[in-house]
N, C-alpha and C positions, 0 to 999 in steps of 0.2 A: 721230451720240450721243455715242460713244465720244469724239471730239473734244473735244467737248464738257466732257463731263466729264475731262478730263485739264485741261485750260484752268481747270477753276473750283478742281480741286486748286494745278496751279500760285499760281493768282493768291489763294489765299488762303493762303497760307503763305511765307514769305519760307526759301529756301535754304539760306540761312548758320546754322549752330547758334546756339543762345545761345551767348553768354559768359560768363555767372553766371546761374544761379537762385537761390532761396528757396524751401523749404516749407516754407510759415508757413498756420498755421488761419485761414478769415476769419474777423475776431469783431464782434459785436458786428452784424451783417447784419440784415435782413430782409424775415419774410415778402412775397411779393408776387404779385399776377395779372396782375402788366404784363407785359410783354416777351414775347406772347403766340405770338411766334412759335420761346421756345427751351422744349428741353422734355427729357424725360429719355431714356434707352432701359431698355427689360429685357431679362430673358432668360427663355423658359417652356427649364424645364432639367427633366428627369427628380427627381421627387418635391416639385414645388413652384417657381414662378413667384421669381426672383430679386431683384424689387425692383427699383430704382431702382440702376445701378452706372455709369453715367457720362450728363452734359449733350449737348447738341447743339441745332442752330439752324437751323429752317428757310427752307435757300435759296433755293427753288424748290418748286414744287406737290409732284413727287416726291422731294427730295432733301434728307437732311440732311447738314450740315456737323460735324462730330464728330472726336476723336481721334485718329489712329490705334491707339491700344496700346488704345481699347476698341475696334475693329473686327476687332483683330488675336487675341489670344489672353489675354483677362481672364479670372485666375486659372490662367492655364494651362489652359482649357478650350479650345478653338475658336470662335469667334462666328459659326457657320454662320445666312446672312439667315432661315430660314425659322422661327429659334428667336428673332428679334429683333422689338423692340417699338420703335416712336418714340410715346411717349407728352406730346400736349398740354393743358394746362392747369396747377393750381395746385396741390389733393394728386393726389399719383396712387394711384389705385386699384389694387386689384389680387386674385385670381391674374384674371390674361386668358391665354386659349389660342388655336390657329385655331378650335378647333372652338366656341368660347364667350368671345366677343370682350369682353366684356363691357360697360362704359361705356360712352361717347361719350371721344371723346378719344382711342383706343388706334388707331395705324394700324402695319400689319404690313410687315414688310421682305420685295425679296426678290433681293436684289443688294448685297453692300459690295464697294469699290475702297478700296485704302491707296493712299499717295504714291508714287511707283513706285520712290524711291530712300526711303522711310520703314526707319530703321533701329531695330529693338525692342531693341536692346544703350542705345545712348546717346538715343534719343526723339525723332534729327532725323529731321527731315520729318515730324513726326508730327498727318499730318490723314489724315483719311479723308471716304468719301461715303456716305453711306446709302442706298441705291434705295429707295422705297416703293412700294407693289402698284398704290394707288391717291391721286390727287391731293388734297390734302388743300385741304379748299373751307371757305373762313369766315375763312382766318388770312392774313395780308399775309407772304411772307417775306420772310427778312432781306436787305434789301441787302449787296453783296461789297462792298467797298473796292475800286480799280480801280486807285487809284494808291499807290506805297510809301512807309511812312511814313518822317520824316525828324525830325531832331533838337529841332523847333519844337514835339514834341509832351511831351518830357518834360519832367515834374515835374505835368503837366496831369492832371486829376483821373481816375478812370477809374470805372464803373460794372459789378463782375461779377453775375454772373447766370446760376444754372447750379441742378438739384439738390441736394441733401448732407445728412448729419444735424444736428439742432438739438445736441448737446451729446455729450458722449466717451461715452456709448449710441450705439447705431445707429437711438436712437429718430428717427421724425423721416426718414428715407433719402428720403422722398416726397414734398419739402417744397419747394416754389420759393421 
């Protein structure tokens, strides 16, 4: 199992850090119910649920691929697996806790694995896996790309899918 997890982590990321990056808002996005394997992470914190804070993709029935910084210490607080859920659906519904799992679509976690060379200072190897307590049924995991990307993909249109906010306020953060 550990070898499989390590292989998933190494295949899912490029060991070379990006040469440049730009932090720009995605504008003119559209809400969607498609891309069923894409979901959002939530945290059960003292005083209430955090809502969505990172997106992830189901890559196997019990494994979610996400960014390392999402499972390290988001907002400076340790992301303990037992406080995390992975939600699959179009519009996030809260609150949920292990004692009161709420509506369908919430999947609870029991382990997290950060890339062995994850660097929180520069976000190198910023990839991680979240293990779910039970397999997800009714949603096909997204297949991982097994071959390296090359320059032939430059200029190709891409689709970003994730959960985020719908404007300058925090409203709509649970919307795909």
